[in-house]
C-alpha positions in Angstrom: -4.4 9.0 -0.3 -2.2 9.1 -3.4 -0.5 5.7 -3.1 1.0 2.8 -5.2 0.3 -0.6 -4.6 1.7 -4.1 -6.1 0.1 -7.5 -5.6 2.3 -10.8 -6.0 0.5 -14.2 -6.5 1.7 -17.2 -4.7 3.1 -18.7 -7.9 4.9 -15.4 -9.2 7.0 -15.0 -5.7 10.1 -16.6 -4.8 8.8 -19.0 -1.9 5.4 -19.4 -2.8 3.9 -16.9 -0.5 1.2 -14.3 -1.1 2.7 -10.6 -0.9 0.5 -7.4 -1.0 2.6 -4.1 -0.8 1.4 -0.5 -0.7 3.0 2.9 -0.3 0.8 5.2 1.7 1.3 8.8 0.5 0.0 11.9 1.7 -1.5 14.7 -0.5 0.8 17.1 -2.0 2.9 19.4 0.6 1.5 17.1 3.6 2.9 14.4 5.7 1.0 12.3 8.1 2.9 10.8 11.2 2.4 7.1 11.2 3.3 4.3 13.6 2.9 0.5 14.0 0.9 -1.2 16.8 -1.0 -4.3 17.6 -4.8 -3.9 18.7 -6.2 -5.2 21.9 -9.3 -7.3 21.1 -10.8 -7.0 24.7 -10.6 -2.9 24.1 -12.3 -3.1 20.7 -15.5 -1.0 20.4 -18.9 -2.7 19.5 -20.1 0.3 18.0 -18.2 2.5 15.6 -18.5 6.3 14.7 -16.2 7.6 11.9 -14.7 11.1 12.6 -14.8 12.6 9.0 -18.2 11.1 7.9 -20.0 10.5 11.1 -21.4 7.2 9.9 -22.2 4.8 12.7 -22.0 1.1 12.5 -22.5 -1.9 14.9 -19.5 -4.0 14.9 -19.4 -8.0 15.2 -18.7 -9.9 18.4 -15.4 -11.6 18.9 -12.9 -9.1 17.1 -9.3 -10.8 16.3 -6.2 -9.2 17.3 -4.6 -7.2 14.3 -1.4 -5.3 13.5 -2.2 -1.7 12.3 -0.2 1.1 10.9 -2.6 4.0 12.1 -2.0 7.9 12.2 0.1 9.0 15.2 -1.9 11.9 15.8 -5.4 12.4 16.8 -7.9 14.5 14.9 -9.0 12.5 11.6 -9.7 9.0 13.1 -7.6 6.0 13.3 -6.8 5.2 9.6 -5.4 1.8 10.4 -4.2 1.6 6.8 -2.7 -2.1 6.6 -2.1 -5.1 8.8 -2.5 -8.8 9.6 -5.0 -10.4 11.7 -4.8 -13.5 14.1 -6.2 -15.7 11.2 -3.2 -14.5 9.1 -5.4 -12.8 6.7 -3.7 -9.3 5.7 -5.2 -6.2 4.4 -4.1 -2.8 2.9 -6.5 0.0 2.3 -6.6 2.2 0.6 -5.4 2.9 -3.2 -7.2 5.9 -4.0 -8.4 5.4 -7.8 -10.1 7.1 -10.3 -13.7 7.3 -12.2 -15.6 9.2 -14.5 -18.5 11.6 -15.1 -20.8 8.8 -16.3 -20.2 6.5 -13.3 -20.4 9.3 -10.6 -23.6 10.8 -12.4 -25.5 7.6 -12.1 -24.3 6.5 -8.7 -23.1 9.8 -6.8 -20.4 9.5 -3.9 -21.9 10.0 -0.6 -21.8 13.3 1.1 -22.1 14.1 5.0 -25.1 16.4 5.3 -25.2 18.4 8.7 -28.7 18.5 10.3 -29.0 22.3 9.7 -28.4 21.7 6.0 -30.9 18.6 5.4 -34.4 19.0 4.3 -35.7 16.8 7.4 -33.5 18.4 10.1 -31.3 15.2 10.7 -27.7 14.5 10.0 -27.0 12.2 6.9 -23.7 10.4 7.5 -21.3 10.6 4.5 -20.6 6.7 4.2 -17.4 5.0 4.8 -13.7 5.7 3.3 -10.3 5.1 4.0 -10.2 6.2 7.6 -12.6 3.4 8.5 -12.2 0.2 6.1 -9.2 -1.6 7.9 -11.0 -1.1 11.4 -14.5 -2.1 9.9 -13.2 -5.2 8.0 -9.8 -6.7 9.2 -10.6 -8.0 12.8 -13.4 -10.0 11.6 -12.6 -11.9 8.6 -11.0 -15.3 8.3 -10.0 -15.3 4.5 -9.3 -12.7 2.0 -12.4 -14.0 0.1 -14.4 -13.0 3.2 -12.7 -9.8 3.3 -14.3 -8.8 -0.2 -17.6 -10.2 0.9 -17.7 -8.1 4.2 -16.3 -5.0 2.6 -18.8 -5.1 -0.4 -21.9 -5.4 1.9 -20.5 -2.5 3.8 -20.3 -0.5 0.7 -23.8 -1.6 -0.5 -25.4 -0.6 2.8 -23.5 2.6 3.8 -21.9 3.9 0.7 -18.7 5.7 0.3 -17.6 9.3 -0.3 -14.3 8.3 -2.2 -12.9 5.9 -5.0 -10.8 3.3 -3.6 -8.8 0.1 -4.3 -8.4 -2.4 -1.4 -6.5 -5.7 -1.3 -7.0 -8.6 0.8 -4.7 -11.8 1.0 -4.2 -15.1 2.6 -1.8 -18.0 2.4 -3.7 -19.1 -0.6 -5.3 -16.2 -2.4 -5.2 -12.5 -3.2 -8.5 -10.4 -4.1 -8.3 -6.9 -5.3 -11.6 -5.0 -4.7 -12.5 -1.7 -6.4 -15.4 0.8 -5.6 -17.6 1.9 -8.5 -19.5 5.1 -7.6 -21.1 5.5 -4.3 -22.5 2.1 -3.7 -21.0 -0.4 -6.3 -17.9 -2.6 -6.4 -16.1 -5.1 -8.3 -13.3 -7.5 -7.4 -11.0 -10.0 -9.0 -8.7 -12.8 -7.6 -5.0 -12.0 -8.6 -4.1 -15.0 -10.8 -1.4 -17.1 -8.7 1.2 -16.8 -11.3 1.0 -12.8 -11.8 1.5 -9.7 -10.1 -0.6 -6.4 -10.5 0.4 -3.0 -10.6 -1.8 -0.1 -9.5 -1.0 3.6 -9.5 -4.2 5.3 -8.3 -6.3 4.4 -11.3 -9.3 2.0 -11.5 -7.3 -0.9 -12.9 -9.2 -4.1 -13.7 -9.1 -4.5 -17.2 -11.2 -7.6 -17.7 -14.1 -9.3 -15.9 -16.2 -12.4 -16.3 -20.0 -11.7 -15.6 -21.0 -15.2 -15.8 -18.3 -16.2 -12.9 -19.2 -12.9 -10.9 -22.9 -14.3 -10.9 -22.2 -17.9 -10.7 -19.3 -19.9 -9.0 -17.6 -16.6 -7.8 -14.1 -18.4 -8.5 -12.3 -15.2 -10.1 -14.8 -12.5 -10.0 -17.2 -10.8 -7.5 -19.3 -7.9 -7.7 -22.4 -6.0 -6.0 -25.5 -7.7 -6.7 -26.8 -5.3 -9.3 -23.5 -4.6 -10.9 -24.5 -5.8 -14.2 -27.9 -4.1 -14.4 -26.3 -1.0 -13.3 -23.7 -1.2 -16.1 -26.2 -2.0 -18.8 -28.9 0.7 -17.5 -26.2 3.7 -17.9 -24.4 2.4 -21.0 -21.4 2.1 -19.3 -19.9 -0.8 -21.0 -17.7 0.8 -24.2 -16.7 -2.6 -25.6 -17.0 -2.9 -29.4 -16.4 -6.6 -29.4 -18.4 -7.7 -26.3 -15.2 -8.1 -24.2 -16.4 -5.9 -21.0 -13.3 -3.9 -19.7 -14.3 -2.2 -16.4 -11.3 0.1 -16.8 -12.7 1.8 -19.8 -16.3 1.4 -18.3 -15.8 2.8 -14.8 -12.2 4.4 -14.8 -10.5 7.3 -16.3 -8.2 8.2 -19.2 -7.4 12.0 -18.6 -4.3 13.9 -19.3 -3.5 13.9 -15.6 -3.4 10.2 -15.7 -0.4 10.4 -18.3 1.7 12.6 -15.7 0.6 11.1 -12.4 -0.5 7.6 -12.8 0.3 5.6 -15.8 4.1 6.1 -15.6 4.2 4.3 -12.4 2.6 1.2 -13.8 4.9 1.7 -16.9 8.1 1.6 -14.6 6.9 -1.3 -12.2 6.1 -3.6 -15.2 9.3 -2.3 -17.2 11.4 -3.2 -14.1 9.8 -6.7 -13.7 9.4 -7.8 -17.3 12.1 -6.1 -19.2 12.2 -8.3 -21.9 8.5 -9.4 -22.5 7.7 -6.0 -24.0 9.2 -2.9 -25.8 9.2 -0.1 -23.2 11.2 2.5 -24.8 11.2 4.6 -27.9 9.0 5.4 -30.6 7.8 1.7 -31.3 7.4 0.8 -27.7 4.6 -1.6 -27.0 3.6 0.5 -23.8 5.0 4.2 -22.9 4.7 5.9 -19.7 1.4 7.4 -21.0 -0.3 4.5 -22.2 -3.8 4.0 -21.3 -3.7 0.0 -21.7 -0.9 -1.2 -19.7 -2.4 -4.4 -18.3 -3.5 -4.7 -14.8 -1.6 -8.0 -14.3 1.7 -9.7 -15.8 3.3 -12.7 -15.6 6.8 -11.9 -14.2 10.1 -13.0 -16.1 11.6 -14.5 -12.9 10.0 -14.9 -9.5 9.6 -11.9 -7.4 11.3 -11.2 -4.0 10.7 -8.7 -1.3 13.6 -7.0 -2.4 11.9 -6.5 -6.0 9.0 -5.0 -4.3 10.9 -2.6 -2.4 12.9 -1.8 -5.4 9.6 -0.7 -7.6 8.0 1.0 -4.9 11.2 3.0 -4.2 11.5 4.2 -7.9 12.3 7.6 -8.9 12.4 6.4 -12.4 16.2 5.8 -12.3 17.9 4.6 -15.5 15.3 6.6 -17.5 15.5 10.3 -18.7 12.6 11.2 -16.0 14.6 10.5 -13.1 14.6 13.9 -11.2 18.1 13.3 -9.9 19.7 12.5 -13.5 22.6 14.4 -14.3 22.6 13.8 -17.9 19.9 13.7 -20.7 17.4 16.2 -21.6 16.6 18.7 -18.6 13.0 18.9 -19.5 12.4 15.3 -19.0 13.6 15.1 -15.5 10.9 15.0 -13.0 8.4 15.0 -15.8 6.5 12.1 -14.3 5.1 11.7 -10.5 7.9 9.4 -8.8 6.6 6.2 -7.1 9.0 6.6 -4.2 7.7 10.3 -3.5 8.9 12.6 -0.8 5.5 12.4 0.8 5.4 8.7 1.5 4.1 8.2 5.1 4.8 4.3 5.2 5.4 1.3 3.1 4.0 -2.1 4.4 4.1 -5.5 2.6 2.3 -8.4 4.0 3.5 -11.8 3.2 1.8 -15.1 4.3 4.2 -17.8 3.7 3.0 -21.4 3.3 6.4 -23.2 4.3 5.4 -21.9 8.3 3.2 -23.4 10.8 -0.3 -21.9 10.9 -0.1 -19.1 13.6 3.6 -17.7 12.5 3.1 -17.6 8.7 2.7 -13.8 8.5 5.5 -11.2 8.1 5.0 -7.6 7.8 7.8 -5.4 6.1 7.6 -1.9 7.3 9.4 1.2 6.3 8.7 5.1 7.0 8.9 8.2 5.0 10.4 8.2 1.3 11.4 5.0 0.0 14.2 6.4 -2.1 16.2 6.8 1.1 14.5 4.6 3.7 15.2 0.8 4.7 12.5 -1.7 5.7 12.4 -4.5 8.1 10.4 -7.7 8.3 8.4 -8.3 11.7 6.6 -11.2 12.5 2.9 -10.4 13.2 2.1 -13.3 15.9 2.7 -10.6 18.6 1.1 -8.6 21.2 3.3 -5.7 21.0 6.0 -4.2 18.8 9.1 -2.3 19.7 8.7 1.1 21.0 11.0 2.4 18.1 8.3 1.6 15.7 5.3 2.7 18.1 6.4 5.9 19.8 5.7 8.3 16.9 4.7 11.7 18.3 3.9 15.3 16.8 7.3 16.7 17.2 10.5 15.4 15.5 12.4 12.8 17.8 15.5 10.5 17.1 13.6 8.0 19.4 11.3 7.4 16.7 11.9 5.4 13.5 9.4 7.3 11.6 11.0 10.8 12.4 14.6 9.5 11.7 13.3 7.9 8.4 12.1 11.6 7.4 15.2 13.3 8.4 17.2 10.8 6.4 15.1 11.3 3.5 15.1 15.0 3.8 18.8 15.4 4.0 19.8 12.8 1.4 17.6 14.5 -1.0 19.6 17.6 -0.3 22.7 16.3 -0.9 21.8 13.1 -3.2 25.1 12.5 -4.9 27.0 12.7 -1.7 24.6 10.7 0.5 23.8 8.0 -2.2 26.6 5.7 -1.0 25.6 5.9 2.4 21.9 5.0 1.7 22.9 2.2 0.0 25.0 0.9 2.8 22.2 1.6 5.4 19.5 -0.2 3.1 22.0 -3.4 2.4 22.9 -3.6 6.2 19.2 -3.3 7.6 17.6 -5.4 4.9 20.5 -8.2 5.1 19.9 -8.2 9.0 16.2 -8.8 8.3 16.7 -11.6 6.4 19.1 -13.0 8.8 16.7 -12.6 11.7 14.0 -14.6 9.9 16.4 -17.2 8.7 17.6 -17.6 12.4 14.0 -17.6 14.0 12.2 -19.4 11.3 13.7 -22.7 12.3 13.0 -22.0 16.1 9.4 -21.3 15.3 9.1 -24.7 13.2 10.3 -26.5 16.3 8.0 -24.7 18.9 4.6 -25.2 20.1 1.9 -22.7 19.3 1.9 -21.3 22.8 5.4 -20.3 22.4 4.9 -18.4 19.3 4.4 -15.0 20.8 7.0 -14.9 23.1 9.7 -16.0 20.2 8.4 -13.6 17.5 8.5 -10.6 19.8 12.2 -11.7 20.8 13.0 -11.6 16.9 11.1 -8.2 16.4 13.3 -6.9 19.3 16.6 -8.0 17.7 15.6 -6.8 14.5 14.8 -3.2 15.9 17.8 -3.2 17.9 20.0 -3.5 14.6 17.4 -1.1 12.7 17.9 1.4 15.5 21.7 1.2 15.4 22.1 1.4 11.6 19.5 4.3 11.5 21.6 6.6 13.8 24.8 5.8 12.0 23.2 6.6 8.7 21.5 9.8 10.1 25.0 10.9 11.6 26.6 10.5 8.0 23.8 12.0 5.8 24.0 14.9 8.3 27.6 15.6 7.9 27.5 15.1 4.1 24.5 17.8 3.7 26.2 20.0 6.1 29.3 20.3 3.9 27.2 21.4 1.1 25.7 24.3 2.8 25.8 27.5 0.9 28.0 29.4 3.4 30.7 26.6 3.4 34.2 28.0 2.6 37.4 25.8 2.0 39.8 27.6 4.3 40.0 26.9 8.0 41.9 28.5 10.7 45.8 28.7 10.1 
């Protein structure tokens, strides 16, 4: 998926929580209906078969309950995408990333080979990919580090048919894993005082081999990663400081239109004074290949900051497709972060100041972030409100996903007229989201663990009741505004 990710270490966040967030975007011209569910461990399979690649994998016993954001329609597999498990470990998968011909020549991606096309008359599975990763890993891990280890072993054994970046978090740590070719991988722990920006490119820009093959405090990788790098002369450093992005990633013209501008805007927003971002003497431009993978922010980062940068259409720059002033040739020059084809945005927040068992929140929105609103949901639940889970094939105002799609399309068509409605909608929903958390956190702190589920489900229901009401009001408003902009409108009414 053509997505955008931001990861926020615990000492860089406003409340000491770890936060991992990703826009899940469909390819150009496509939209994938999504929903939120909670898995039933008792119904979990013990043998997995991928729809796309036909890979078959035996699964461990004792899976945990997880929240998922799967595809709403059948046909291409589950695509569980993002969630939090009972151990309060979060995962988001995946950020599609880039590679280069040297890597893919040395370790090609795995391809499905049907029986009638193979030399031995047997089908050869095509490895694991975005369809599979959350289902194969999240129900079985108890820390973020375990997530890296489990996924790494699966990649080494089964291989993959695509390049991906995957985030794991728990209350203490965030880890970011990047696949390298068909069977290799590297991972780096996000510094506690930093945030990471990831825009569909291989991102890790420094790596400590000694730590990766020693204590593994900050770095991990596949067992033969160093040997593989040396054998195929992948290290391009002149000074001996190994840079994985140079070795394994891409620096193509397309990156400068599609990928690097997104990293530039996120960092420009969160570190406006640290570097010069604009003009001919800028430290980093939208087309810079060396924008750092992680930054120490100038001030602590809130969920509102995460939502803002992941909703960006380059507002405040000449590249905003909705800009009225400035050179016309710059408008829409770069691929927006808050693009039209976002399927969902999920941020998993694991909070240290809450009792174990109710520390996790999952912030969720559907459709284009420039026009949607997100809500925080407690994850210590067995079910979620139907408004979030009822997404079907056809447009329905009973569904948060479809309402969000309608509001986005209508508001884009009448951007200037609808902008105030969207701002009011986002403020109302997101203020109520914080209010619900402020009301229910003290209740949870005073409760016993066997009461958490009931309390969390009640809070989520309250949140969704407000969400549904505000969403309906906003849909009414933007429909009226956009109807008045129709080409066949006429100023005169009947006498």
